[in-house]
N, C-alpha and C positions, 0 to 999 in steps of 0.2 A: 727451900727456895720455892716460892709460889707467889705469883703476882699476875695481875691482869693488865694488859695493855690494849691498844687499839690498832687496827690495821685498816687501810682503806682499800676495799675491793674495787674491781673495775668500774662499778656503778658510782663510786665516789662516797658511798655511805661507810661509816666506820662500824666495826663490830668488835666486841671484846675478845681478846685472845688470852687464854689462861695458860700459864707455864708452871710446871711443877717438877719435882725431882724425886727419885727413888734410888736407894743404894742397898745392895746385898753384899755384905762383908763375909766372904767365904771362910776366912781364917778365924774370925771371932764368932761365926755362925749367928750374925745379927742382921736385922733388916731395918732400914729407916725409910719412911715415906714422909714427905712434906705434907702439911695440911691440904694443899691443893691436890696432891696425888690421891688422897682419899676421896675428895670431891669428884675428880675426873674419873676415877675408877669405880665410883658409886659404891664405896664401902664405908661402913661406920667406923670411925676412929677407935671406938671402944673395943672393936673386934681385933684391932692390931693389923699390921701389914701381913701380906701373904708371902710365903716362900716362893722361889722361882718355880718349883714344882706345882704349886697351887695356883699361880697367876693365870694360867690358861682358862681356869674355870670361870673367870669373869668375862671371857670373850664369847662372841657368837661362835658356834661350833666350826664354821668354815674358816675362821681366822686362827684357830688353835694350832694347826700344824705349822703355819708360817711363823708364829711367835716362837714355837719350840725350835724351829730351824735357826732363827736369828739368835736365840739365846745359846744354842749349841755351838754355832759358829763363833760367838764371842767367847764362850768359856773354854772350848776345846782348841780353837785355832787363834784366839786372841784378836779376832776381827771386830771392827766397829759394827754396830747394828743401826739400821735405819728402815723404818716402815710405818705403815698406818695399820692400826688394829681397831676393831669395832667392839665396843663394850656391849655385852649382851643387854637386850632391852629389859627394863624393869616395868612391871605392870603392863600397860598398853602403849608405852612410849617406843619410839623407834630406837634402834641401836645408835650409839654416838661414836663418831670417829675420833681417834686420838693418834696423833703422830708421835712416835717414840724414836728417839735416837740416843745412842749411848756408846760407851766404850768400856772395855775391860781395863782394870788397873793391874799391871804386872808387878810381881814382887822381884827382889834382887835375883832370884834364880830363873826368872823369865816365865814363871807360872802365874796364872790369873789368881789374884787375891780378893778382888771385889769387882762388882759390875755396877756401873753408874748409868742411870737412864734419865733423860730429860723428856717429859711428856708435854705435849702442846695440843690444846683443843680450842676451837673457836671458829 
């Protein structure tokens, strides 16, 4: 899932909003990112997606603990996650903010089997 849409901010101008998805399947030990997730997270698709343990390395250092808390709450307690993370700057660019929201998927026994996250930037 990856697409751009437009929203009208208070000034009436429209700006593109990109939406993408990522899923970590814990039972199959697989990770899938949509093409838009690679763009938003500033990662080359040829490098493949990152594991949940590796994901914080893309963020500015100040946001890494918050992401780790959100992921832990989702995986351990089955809670939805929702927050804004900043992708670490590349070259001399400013960090870019990405809203992430998601939910764990529970198996028949009530344990988390995957984590699905929707990313939104714009």
